[in-house]
C-alpha positions in Angstrom: 0.0 0.0 0.0 1.4 3.3 -1.1 1.0 6.5 0.9 -0.3 9.4 -0.9 2.1 12.4 -1.3 0.2 14.4 1.3 0.3 11.7 3.9 4.0 11.0 3.4 4.9 14.6 3.9 2.8 15.3 7.0 4.7 16.4 10.0 3.9 15.7 13.6 2.0 18.6 14.9 4.1 20.8 17.2 2.9 21.8 20.6 1.5 25.3 20.7 2.6 27.8 23.3 -0.7 27.4 25.1 -0.3 23.6 25.4 3.3 24.1 26.7 2.0 26.5 29.4 -0.7 24.0 30.3 1.8 21.1 30.6 4.3 23.2 32.5 1.6 24.4 34.9 0.4 20.9 35.5 3.9 19.7 36.2 4.6 22.5 38.7 1.2 21.8 40.4 2.2 18.1 40.6 5.5 19.0 42.2 4.0 21.4 44.7 1.3 18.9 45.8 3.9 16.1 46.1 6.1 18.4 48.3 3.2 19.3 50.6 2.2 15.7 51.0 5.8 14.7 51.7 6.1 17.4 54.4 2.8 16.5 56.0 3.8 12.8 56.1 7.2 13.5 57.5 5.7 15.8 60.2 2.8 13.6 61.1 4.5 11.6 63.8 5.6 14.8 65.6 2.1 16.3 65.3 0.5 13.1 66.6 2.8 13.1 69.6 2.1 16.8 70.2 -1.7 16.3 70.0 -1.4 13.3 72.4 0.6 15.4 74.9 -2.0 18.2 74.8 -4.8 15.7 75.3 -3.1 14.1 78.3 -2.3 17.6 79.8 -6.0 18.5 79.5 -7.3 15.2 80.8 -4.8 14.3 83.6 -3.1 17.7 84.1 -6.4 19.6 84.5 -5.6 22.2 81.9 -8.6 23.8 80.2 -6.5 25.9 77.7 -3.2 25.1 76.2 -0.8 27.8 75.0 2.3 25.8 74.1 3.5 22.2 73.8 7.3 21.6 73.5 9.2 18.4 73.1 12.5 18.3 75.0 15.1 15.6 74.6 18.2 15.3 76.8 18.4 12.3 79.1 14.9 11.4 78.0 12.2 12.8 75.7 9.7 14.8 77.7 6.7 16.8 76.5 6.2 20.1 78.4 2.7 21.6 78.0 1.9 25.1 79.2 -1.6 26.2 79.8 -4.3 27.5 82.1 -6.6 25.7 84.5 -10.3 26.5 85.3 -9.2 29.2 87.8 -7.1 30.9 85.1 -3.8 29.9 86.7 -0.8 29.2 84.4 0.6 25.7 84.8 3.3 23.6 83.2 2.9 19.9 82.8 5.9 17.6 82.2 4.9 14.3 80.6 7.5 11.7 81.2 7.4 8.1 80.2 6.0 6.9 83.6 4.7 10.0 85.4 3.1 13.4 85.0 4.6 16.4 86.9 2.4 19.5 87.3 3.9 22.9 88.5 2.3 26.3 88.9 4.4 28.8 87.0 3.7 31.6 89.6 5.3 29.5 92.4 8.5 28.8 90.3 10.7 30.6 87.7 8.7 31.9 84.8 10.3 32.2 81.4 10.5 36.0 81.7 12.1 35.7 85.2 14.6 33.2 83.8 15.5 35.5 80.9 16.0 38.4 83.3 18.2 36.3 85.5 20.2 35.1 82.5 20.7 38.6 81.2 22.0 39.7 84.6 24.5 36.8 84.8 25.6 37.0 81.1 25.9 40.6 80.2 25.8 41.2 76.5 24.7 37.7 75.6 21.4 37.2 73.8 19.7 33.8 74.1 19.2 31.9 70.9 16.4 30.0 72.5 14.9 29.2 75.9 12.7 26.1 76.3 11.4 24.2 79.3 12.8 20.8 79.7 13.9 18.0 82.0 17.5 17.7 83.3 18.9 15.4 86.0 15.6 14.2 87.2 13.9 17.6 87.6 12.1 20.3 85.6 14.5 22.8 84.1 15.0 25.7 81.7 17.4 25.2 78.8 19.0 28.3 77.4 21.2 28.2 74.3 23.4 31.2 73.5 26.5 32.2 71.6 29.6 32.1 73.9 31.7 34.5 71.9 31.2 37.4 69.4 32.7 35.4 66.5 29.9 32.9 66.9 32.3 29.9 66.9 30.9 28.4 70.1 27.5 28.0 71.6 26.8 27.3 75.2 23.9 25.4 76.7 22.9 26.3 80.3 20.4 24.3 82.4 18.6 26.1 85.2 16.4 24.7 87.9 12.7 25.5 87.2 12.0 25.8 90.9 14.6 28.5 91.9 16.6 29.3 88.8 19.9 27.9 90.1 22.5 26.7 87.5 22.4 23.0 87.1 25.0 22.6 84.4 26.7 24.5 81.5 27.9 22.8 78.3 30.1 24.6 75.7 29.4 23.3 72.2 31.8 23.7 69.3 30.8 24.4 65.7 33.7 22.2 64.5 
């Protein structure tokens, strides 16, 4: 069977500019959706643990409103949930593997008081972060800051949650 002249000389139709834009937009949309799903799946274990910690703090720690939930890992992983009770008092709840510790913030060192104490002891140093945690079997504040102006070394100070006394200082190297 012979092809007619017109059939033999036909070229494949090229994609128009509009079709290229549609294909490119579809590909970009596919990449964005894939990225969002990946991040959500990678983050899901952490979010589930956070939601579990909040639920336990509300049920067993008598919190009615939660303002923050922080995971702290040092000797062990502990969730620290901050919130208010029915009397509008601020509490912190440390959720350890085998126990729940509940402390009233007004009877102990608050984050603001801890920052003021730190600034008084470390003139000119600005904390990188301050988080509640668990250190040497007791509730603590962890403060990370740059040790020197060249930002070569960071230090990590642990303070008692009860009275703000220094528990331990670690100097970390960037090397």
